[in-house]
C-alpha positions in Angstrom: 23.1 -5.8 -0.5 20.8 -6.7 2.0 22.5 -10.5 3.2 19.4 -11.4 4.9 18.9 -12.9 8.5 17.4 -16.6 9.6 13.8 -16.0 10.7 12.2 -18.3 13.1 9.1 -20.1 12.6 9.6 -20.4 9.2 10.9 -23.5 6.9 13.9 -23.4 4.6 12.0 -25.0 1.3 10.1 -21.8 -0.3 8.1 -20.5 -3.3 9.5 -18.4 -6.0 7.9 -15.5 -4.8 6.3 -14.1 -1.5 4.0 -11.4 -1.2 3.8 -9.5 1.5 1.0 -7.3 3.0 1.7 -3.9 4.2 -0.3 -2.8 7.3 0.3 -0.4 10.6 -2.9 -2.0 11.4 -5.5 -5.1 12.3 -8.9 -4.6 10.8 -11.7 -6.6 9.3 -10.3 -5.4 5.4 -6.6 -6.9 6.0 -7.8 -10.2 7.5 -10.7 -10.5 4.1 -7.5 -9.9 2.3 -5.6 -12.7 3.9 -8.3 -14.8 3.4 -8.8 -13.5 -0.3 -5.0 -14.5 -0.9 -4.3 -17.5 1.5 -3.5 -20.6 0.0 -2.4 -20.1 -3.2 0.2 -22.7 -4.8 2.6 -20.4 -6.3 3.8 -17.5 -3.3 4.4 -17.6 0.1 1.6 -15.1 2.1 3.2 -12.6 4.8 1.9 -10.0 6.9 4.4 -7.1 6.6 3.6 -5.0 10.0 4.7 -1.6 11.0 5.4 -1.9 14.6 7.0 1.3 15.4 4.2 2.3 17.3 4.2 -1.8 19.2 3.5 -5.4 18.8 1.0 -6.5 16.0 -1.1 -10.0 17.1 -1.7 -11.2 13.5 -3.6 -14.0 13.6 -3.6 -17.0 10.8 -0.6 -15.9 8.5 3.0 -15.2 9.6 4.1 -11.6 10.3 7.5 -10.4 9.4 8.2 -6.9 10.9 9.4 -3.4 9.8 9.4 -0.5 11.6 11.3 3.2 11.4 14.3 1.6 14.2 14.5 -1.3 12.4 15.4 0.9 9.0 17.3 2.8 10.8 19.4 -0.6 11.5 20.0 -1.0 8.2 21.5 2.0 7.5 18.7 3.6 6.0 18.1 7.9 6.4 14.6 8.1 8.5 15.0 11.7 9.3 13.3 13.4 5.9 12.6 17.1 6.3 9.9 16.8 3.6 8.0 14.4 5.5 6.7 13.9 9.3 6.2 10.0 8.4 9.1 8.0 6.7 7.6 4.9 6.2 4.7 7.4 4.4 7.1 9.1 2.4 9.8 6.2 1.4 7.1 3.2 0.7 9.7 1.1 -0.1 11.7 0.7 3.4 9.8 -2.2 4.2 10.4 -4.4 1.2 14.0 -4.4 2.4 12.9 -5.2 5.9 11.2 -8.0 4.6 14.1 -9.4 2.4 16.6 -8.9 5.1 14.5 -11.6 7.0 13.3 -13.5 4.1 16.3 -13.2 1.6 15.6 -16.5 -0.2 12.8 -15.8 -3.0 13.2 -14.4 -6.8 10.5 -11.9 -6.3 9.2 -10.0 -4.0 5.2 -8.8 -4.6 4.5 -5.9 -1.6 0.4 -4.6 -1.4 -1.4 -2.2 1.1 -4.0 -3.9 3.1 -6.9 -1.6 1.5 -6.1 -3.3 -2.0 -9.1 -5.2 -2.9 -8.8 -8.4 -6.0 -12.0 -8.1 -7.8 -12.4 -11.9 -8.2 -11.9 -12.4 -3.9 -9.2 -14.5 -4.8 -5.2 -15.3 -6.0 -5.6 -15.8 -9.4 -4.8 -12.3 -10.3 -1.2 -12.0 -8.8 -1.0 -16.1 -9.6 -1.6 -14.6 -13.5 1.5 -11.7 -13.0 3.9 -14.5 -11.6 3.2 -16.1 -14.3 4.1 -13.4 -16.7 7.3 -12.4 -14.3 9.4 -14.5 -16.9 8.3 -11.9 -19.4 8.5 -11.9 -23.4 11.3 -14.2 -24.7 11.7 -15.3 -21.4 13.4 -11.7 -20.3 12.8 -11.8 -16.5 10.9 -8.4 -15.0 12.2 -6.8 -12.3 10.1 -4.0 -11.5 6.4 -3.9 -11.7 3.8 -0.9 -10.7 0.4 0.8 -12.1 2.0 2.8 -14.5 5.8 3.2 -15.9 6.1 7.1 -17.4 8.2 9.8 -17.7 7.7 12.5 -15.1 7.9 16.1 -15.2 10.1 17.8 -13.1 7.7 20.4 -12.2 6.2 17.6 -10.7 7.4 18.4 -6.5 8.4 14.5 -6.0 10.5 14.7 -8.7 12.7 17.6 -7.1 14.7 15.3 -5.2 15.4 12.5 -7.7 16.6 15.2 -10.6 19.8 15.7 -8.3 20.8 12.2 -8.5 19.3 11.2 -11.8 19.4 12.5 -15.4 16.0 10.8 -16.8 12.5 11.5 -14.3 10.5 8.0 -14.2 7.0 8.1 -11.9 5.7 4.5 -11.1 1.7 5.3 -9.9 0.8 4.6 -6.3 2.8 2.1 -4.4 0.1 0.3 -3.1 1.2 -2.9 -5.1 4.5 -3.5 -6.8 6.8 -6.4 -7.7 10.2 -6.5 -7.5 13.2 -9.4 -8.2 15.3 -9.6 -5.7 18.4 -8.1 -7.8 16.4 -5.0 -8.0 15.5 -5.4 -4.4 19.1 -4.9 -3.7 20.2 -2.4 -6.1 17.2 0.1 -5.0 18.7 -0.5 -1.0 22.5 0.3 -2.1 20.9 3.5 -4.1 18.9 3.9 -1.1 21.9 4.0 1.3 23.9 6.4 -1.3 21.0 8.9 -1.4 20.9 9.0 2.3 24.6 9.7 2.7 24.4 12.2 0.1 21.4 13.7 1.4 21.9 17.8 0.4 21.3 20.6 3.0 17.3 20.2 2.3 17.6 17.0 3.5 15.0 15.9 1.1 14.2 12.2 0.4 12.8 10.7 -2.7 9.1 9.7 -2.8 9.5 5.8 -3.3 6.7 6.4 -6.1 9.4 8.5 -8.5 12.7 6.9 -6.0 12.0 3.1 -7.2 11.2 3.3 -10.9 13.4 6.2 -11.6 16.8 4.6 -9.8 16.3 1.2 -12.0 15.3 3.1 -15.4 18.5 4.6 -15.3 20.2 1.9 -14.2 19.5 0.6 -17.8 20.0 -3.1 -16.7 16.3 -3.4 -15.4 13.0 -4.2 -16.8 9.9 -2.2 -15.6 6.5 -2.7 -17.0 2.9 -1.5 -15.6 0.5 -3.3 -15.0 -2.2 -2.2 -17.7 0.9 -3.4 -20.1 1.3 -6.6 -18.2 -2.3 -7.5 -18.1 -4.3 -5.2 -20.4 -7.0 -3.4 -18.6 -7.0 -5.0 -15.1 -6.7 -1.3 -14.0 -8.8 1.0 -14.0 -10.4 4.7 -13.0 -11.0 2.7 -9.8 -7.1 2.8 -8.7 -6.8 5.5 -6.9 -9.9 7.6 -5.9 -8.2 9.0 -2.8 -11.0 8.7 -0.8 -14.5 7.3 -0.9 -16.5 9.9 -3.7 -20.2 9.9 -4.2 -19.2 10.7 -7.8 -17.3 7.4 -8.1 -18.0 3.7 -6.9 -18.5 3.2 -3.4 -15.5 2.1 -1.9 -16.9 0.0 1.6 -16.3 -3.6 1.5 -19.0 -5.8 1.0 -20.9 -3.4 -1.9 -20.4 -4.7 -5.0 -18.1 -3.2 -8.0 -19.7 -1.9 -11.0 -16.8 -1.7 -13.5 -15.6 -2.4 -16.5 -15.1 -6.8 -16.2 -11.5 -6.3 -17.3 -10.6 -4.7 -13.9 -9.1 -6.8 -11.5 -8.3 -4.3 -8.7 -10.0 -1.8 -6.5 -7.9 0.6 -4.3 -8.4 1.7 -1.5 -11.4 -0.5 -0.1 -12.4 -0.1 3.1 -14.0 -1.9 6.3 -17.1 0.2 7.6 -15.2 1.7 10.9 -12.2 3.6 7.7 -14.5 4.1 5.2 -16.8 6.4 7.4 -13.8 7.8 8.9 -12.4 9.4 6.0 -15.8 10.5 4.6 -17.0 11.8 7.7 -13.8 14.3 7.6 -14.6 15.3 4.5 -17.8 16.3 4.7 -17.5 17.4 8.1 -14.6 19.8 7.0 -16.8 20.7 4.2 -19.8 21.5 6.5 -21.6 19.1 4.6 -23.2 17.0 7.8 -26.7 16.4 6.0 -24.9 14.9 3.2 -22.7 12.4 5.3 -26.2 11.4 7.5 -28.1 10.5 4.5 -25.4 8.1 3.4 -24.6 6.6 6.5 -28.3 5.7 7.2 -28.9 4.6 3.6 -25.8 2.1 4.1 -27.2 -2.0 5.0 -26.6 -3.0 8.2 -24.8 -5.9 6.9 -22.0 -3.6 5.9 -22.3 -1.5 8.5 -23.1 -2.9 12.0 -25.7 -1.0 14.4 -22.8 0.0 16.5 -20.4 1.8 14.5 -23.7 3.6 12.6 -24.0 4.6 16.5 -20.5 5.8 16.9 -20.6 8.3 13.9 -23.9 9.3 14.7 -22.9 10.2 18.0 -19.9 12.4 16.4 -22.7 14.0 14.4 -24.3 15.3 17.6 -21.1 16.1 18.9 -20.5 18.5 15.7 -23.8 20.0 15.8 -23.7 20.7 19.5 -26.5 18.1 21.0 -24.0 16.5 23.5 -21.1 17.9 25.2 -18.3 15.3 23.6 -16.6 12.4 24.8 -16.0 14.0 28.2 -20.1 14.9 28.8 -23.3 13.2 29.3 -25.1 10.6 26.4 -25.4 11.5 23.2 -28.4 13.0 21.3 -28.8 11.3 18.3 
């Protein structure tokens, strides 16, 4: 069980729910989300920062740190053979670090920095919190995008079949809510997994692990978000990348969707959005498509300096300038 540590700078009296924004970067999108969620009377807000590569100097909201080293110090296996980034493969690891630092809450909500709330305020999360008592006061232990059986042919499910009879899938791990007892159970289950890992060295992906472990235990109540709040998730959750055939996911553009939808993911600030789109279209050889889209974006959302930065990438790719070590970029 996670025993908890005294976290300097935080008062002893806290609300019953902690909300953690998980991030490895400090950027415009992170601070936009902080601004949207800060100040709720129903939860305490923290940034859950990955400081594996160095300190994150977060402004305006308390920072709770996690890192590969901290996960290892808790006894978690940080050397899987099935992915080079254990914090991607085991997206539940950061919540154990957070609960170890702040153990005095009943529920914990963890969301990624590129989640976007359509109302741009805490009302949706407050609605989730109001429903955590469940029907007839049966408390919910785990809420995620979906709760569905997973086919054994689904590759992330293969390592889980070594430990569990029934395999489940929770959807992407960009927003999850857990009771404290669920966190403690999952932490113990991860320790058991790490001690009994097979010769292949495979750890279970978080999107299969958390829901599968809880459902097989038989004592935890788990629910999908669309069951908890019907219609709150739609096709906007999760396109995987900015896509011309889906709504744009650039921070500041309106989301023209079903009015019941509460969450969009991922929504990116200008630099992150353009980086992902550039890599995608460059690899497809669709540079003209990228340039046309870039030049059509409003300058209120994409500053001139950012636009020019990506136009320089285009020029380098087209051989119009020698690259970062060379002379001027030709636009």
